[in-house]
N, C-alpha and C positions, 0 to 999 in steps of 0.2 A: 751247314748250312747250306737254305736252302735256296729254292724263288721267293718264298713269304717271308723270310729273311730279309731279303736286298728289299722289296717291296716295299714292310714295314717301315725300315730304315729311311728308303729315300722319302716316305710318305712326313716322316719326322725331321727330315729335311727341309721338306718342302713348304711345311708349316710354320716352323722357324724364319725363313726364307721371305714368308710372304710377311710376317708380322714384323717382321725387320724392315724389310722395303716402306710399309702402311707408317710404321714409326715416324721414319727417318724422313722420307718425302715429303706424307701431309702434318706431320707434329713438331718434330726435334727442329726447337728452335725457332719454334713460330709463337706458340703461346705462354704465356708468366709460369714462371719454374712451378707453383703448384698444378699446374693443369697438366703441365707437359710430364710431372711422376707422376699423377693420375694414370693419364694413359698410358705411359709405362709399365705403370704395374699390372693395368689391367689387362694389354694385350700380350706382354710378358708370363702371367700369371695363366693368358688361356693359353699360351703356346705350350706351358707345364703340363696343365690337364689333359691338353691333346697326346702331347707328344707320351704321359703317363696311360694313355688310353688304348694307343696303341704301340705297344711294347714289338720288339723284333725277336721273334723265336730263336734261339741258339741249338737250345735241347728239349727235348720235353715238357721238363721240368727246370727251365731255365731261361726267363726273356730279358731284353736286356731297352733301355731307352735314355735316351740325349737328356733329360730337363737338367744336369749341369748346366747347360750352356746358355737358357734363357734365366736359369737361375744366376751364374755367374755376371751372365752380361746385365742382367735388367739393374744386379745389384752395384758392378762397380760404376754406371751412367747414373744410377737413379738414387742410389744413399740408402740410410741407414732405415728411412722408410718403407722403400721400394723391397728391402732387402728381406725386411720383417716381414711385409706380403707377401712372398714370394716363399721366404720359408712355413711361413702358418698352410698355405696352399698346399704346398706336399706333404706336410704332417697331416692334413682335412684328408686330401686323397687318396691318403694312403693308411687312415685313423678307416676310411669310409669302406676298403677294401676289407678289412677285417687286425682285430687285435694279435698277432704274429710276431714272431722272432725278424723278420722285416720292419714292422714299425720299430724296433726297438732302436734297430743296426739305424735305419735314417733318420731316428732323433738322434744317436747321440752325435751321426756326422754331422748334423747339421748344428749341432749344440756347441760342436767343437772347432768344426770350421769356419763355419758363419766368422765368429771376432775376426780372426784374423781377415779374411776378407773385408769385413769391413774397415779396419786400421788402413787397409791398404788401399779404401779405395779414394783420396783426397792425393796420395803419391802417384795414384793411378790416372787422374784426370789434369793432371798436372804436365804428366808426361808426355813427348811424343809420341808419334804414330806407332812406331818401331821396339820402344820400351815398353810402351800398352801392349801389344802383344806380347811383350815375354814376359811381365805381372801375371797377364793373364793365364799365362803357360804354366807358371809356378805354382800360381793358385791354383787352378786342375791340377794337377799332379799333387798338392798337400791335400784337397779337399778326396783325390784315389785312394790317398796311402792312409789316410783317416777311415775311411770307407771301409777296406782292407782290414786295419786294426779290428775296428769295430765289431765285424763281421767275424773276425776270427774269435774274438770273446766273447759276442755273445754268443757263438754258435760251440764255442768249443775245439774249432779248426785251429791248425797250425797255420800259420802265416804265411808261410811257401804251398801250399794246399788253395788256401783261399786266392792267391796271384795266381796259381795255375786254372781257376775255374775264372776269374776276373781279366787275365790279361787281354782278353778283345776288345772287352770293356771299357778299356784305360786307353789303346789306343783307337779306340772309334773315335772316344768321346777326344781324344788329342787332336782328331785333324778334321772330327767339325770346328773345334774350336777355332782352330787356324783357320778354318775355312772362315767362319761367320765374324771372326774380330778383324778380319782383314775385310771382308766385304764390309762390313758396317764403317771399320777408318774409312775407305772409299767412297761409303756415300757418304760421311758425313763430311768430308773434304773439297768431295764435289759441292755438295750446297755451301760450302763456308765459303768456295770461292765463288759460284754466281750469285753469293748473297754482297762478297765485297765487292762485285763487279758492278751492282748494281746500286752501292751505296758512293762509290768510284764516281761514276755514273751522278748521281745527285751532287754530290758537293761538284764535281765538273760545271753544272749547271750555276750553285752560287755561285761563285769567284767571279765569272765573265757579269753577273747579275748585279753582283756586290760594284765591281770596277763603274760598269754602264750608270750604274745612278750615282756611284762617287763622282765619276768626271762630268757627269747631266750637272751635279749642282755647282760645279766649282767655274764650268760654261757658264751659270747663268749671275756667277759673278765679272764676267771678264768686263763687261763693256760698265761696268757701273764703279766699279773696288777693283781692277787689274792687278792692282802691290798686292790685295789678300788672295785677289785667285794664284796669282802669283808665289806665295808663299805656303798656300795650303798643298798645290801639286807639289813644290817640293818637299812637304812634310807627308805627302802622300808614297810620293815615289821611294821616300827613306824608308819609310816603314815596310814597304811590298818589298823590298831588296832585304833588309832584317829579316824580317817573319812573314813573307807569304812566298813557302813552295809548292810552286805548281808539279812539281814531279811526283811528291811523295804522296800520291791521293787516299794510301792507306793507314797513316797515321793518326795517334791520337795527340793535342795539344795539351796545353796547363792552363787552368784557370788563371793564369798570369796574362800569357800568350794573347788568351779570348776577349780577357778586358782591354787590351793594348789594342787588338781590334773595334772592338766598341768606341771606344774614346776616341779612337783614331775618328772613325765615320761621324760621331756626333759635334768632335770638333769640325768639321765640315760644314756639316747641317746647320751649328751653332753658327760661323758666320753667314749662312745665306739667310737666314730664318729670325736669328737677332735672339731680343726678349720673348719673340713668341713661342721658344723653345726651352722649356726646363729640365733639368736632369738630376736626377736622385741615386744616388747607389748605395744599397746594405749588405754589403759583402764580409761576412764572418765563416771561410771558408782558408784552407791550406793554402795558397797560388800557387801549389808546386802539384798539386794533385791535378792525375791525368782526366779532359774529356775530349767530347768529339767535338773536334775542331769547325768553327763555322757554327755553333749553333745554337750562339747567343746574337750575333750581329744581323744575322735575316731579320730575326723578329722587332728589336730594336726599332730597325731601320720597317719594318712593316709597322711598326706602334706609330711610327711620326710621320711616316708621309700617308698612309691609312687612315688611319685612330688620330692624329691632334691636327694635323697641319691642313685637313678638309674643316676644321673650321675656322674662321678668322680668329679667333682670340690667340689659338692653338692651344701651347695646355704643357705638361707632363710626364716624361719617362719616367718611372722609374724600373733597375734594374739590382735583384735580388739576388743574393750565392749565398746560401747559408747549410753549411756542415754538420749536419747532427750526429748523434752519440753513436749511431745506430750502421755507422757507414756508409752514409747516403748523403748524397751532397744535392740541395734543393733549389733548383735553382727560378724564378718566375720574373717575365717581362710587364709592366703593368702598366696603363696607359689612363688619364682620364678625358680623351677625346668621347669622339661622337660614338661609339659603341659598334656594334650588329646584330641584328636577327642571327636566329638559329635557323633560320633560314640561309640566311650570308655565309654561317659558317659551313652546314653542310654542304656549300660552291665550294666554297673555297678549298676543302678538306675532300672534295670529291677527285673525284680522276680527270676530270675536264676541268681542270681550274685554269683560270687566264694570268695574264701577266703580272695581273694587282692583285693574286695571289699565292705568288709562288713561292713566296719568303714560307709562309705559316704549312705551307700544300709541303713542301720540301723537309724543312725537319719534322713535320707528320710523319711523314714518312719515312725517314731515315731514323729515327727512335724507335717505331715497330722494328724497322728490320734490326736494329742493334738490341731492343730489349723488351722483344714482342708485349708492349703495351703502348695506351695511346696518352697524348700529350693532353694535358686539361683545359681545357676551355673557356674562362666565364666571363660573360660577356652584357652588357645589357644598352638598347639605346639610348643615347644622347647623358649616359653615364660612364660608361669606358669598356676597357677589355684587361683581361691578366690571361695571359698564357703561362703556364709553369708544368714541371716535371722535377722528375729524381732520377738522377743517375747514380751507380752504383763508384761509390769513393776510393778509384784504385791509384795510389802513388807510384806504382810502374808503366811503362809504354806498354800500351795495347798495341793491337794491328784492327785493324774494318772500320776505319772512322768514316 
């Protein structure tokens, strides 16, 4: 091995490193799943092409590349579609070079090893960081073993003779994989912590916002109806003691608990506004399904204070929670209040939001961070407003709400 080998090998490392950083920092967990997988396929496909275009020379008739690294990582993180695209990229590139024994060994290796990699993909995604490194390492050894066997069969060589030729390639692939999988997981963990911190901050804004408005509503009753204000204060304190945990800013809650909070808030507001405030519930979902906390109450509060009570006649707020067959919970808060213009919507969802729009802006921002999508707002001035969004129906506890 000479200087050219290290130069070309370092070039391959630089290519993959740059693309992994690009994917993780600018695309991973920021777009919807379909777009994310498309970007993943394009970037890792590009890294495969570039690695195969700059192979490192080991001998006059033997060059190596580390295409297996983007192939393996792309498939494990992207799934079936990404794996097929990356495998096709390798076959097409190799076919473009020429139809020879190398093309046959490449095709045979992919045909045998890729099903195993795809079967292991779900287990890989569910595993922790260290388990993921182990799974990727074992799959690389499998791919290398299948590759050596394919070469020995196609070229008519003994297994040990092929191992002697390719051992340095295996060592380089293992070292490169351990480096990149560790790097990739470290970047993902860093991004996840930053996102969780931002979500926790957004939630910390909502909690005092809820208490401030709830206590203001109680205070408005103190002079005219002190007994009712006293009862509402006791009800609020009991609910907070049992359900409102200020320490766990990164946990999810259940649909049942979130509805309790909504009903507690509406109970306070109905005591203040009386018959001017109507409420309808349309709930067809498992109450134990986990959803982000404080995802409905701010929308209900926004609908009551800025949608209904800006009219003298008041109105009705409708809370809808439907669990579909596609493992998605569809949530919506609708009112028949004053509505708002598209300009007003843009102002509320903008970065310079005023206090009157903090609830809607906060939900929109948290939903974008958690699921990479935007909430849906349908509003007509003088008619009313409907805010809706979908959440994956997860029966287990999640983190990062």
